[in-house]
C-alpha positions, 0 to 999 in steps of 0.5 A, a space after each residue: 500500500 505504501 508503494 502505491 501511495 508513494 508512486 502516486 505522489 511521485 507521479 503528481 510531483 513529476 507531472 507538475 515539474 514538467 508542466 512548469 517548463 511550458 513557459 520556458 519552451 514557449 519563450 524559446 519558440 518565440 525567440 527562434 521565431 523573432 530571429 527567423 523573422 529578422 533573417 527572413 526580412 534581411 534575406 528578402 531585402 537582399 533578394 530585392 537588391 539583387 544579391 541572391 546568394 546572400 538572400 539564399 544564405 540568410 533564408 537557409 539560416 532562418 530555416 535551419 533555426 527550426 530544424 534544430 
């Protein structure tokens, strides 16, 4: 009986510990989105200026943020 109660208590505390990481994960996503947006904007500016090599480099960096 003690083992069952301890298992239940441990499960409850472990679940709440992982639930606390949600805001940190969301902040990490927001930071990546912001950085990707800056790289995208710079890439599109380079494209409009005719520097297609630089544009591809910047846009690939932006895509790379979401692959890691």
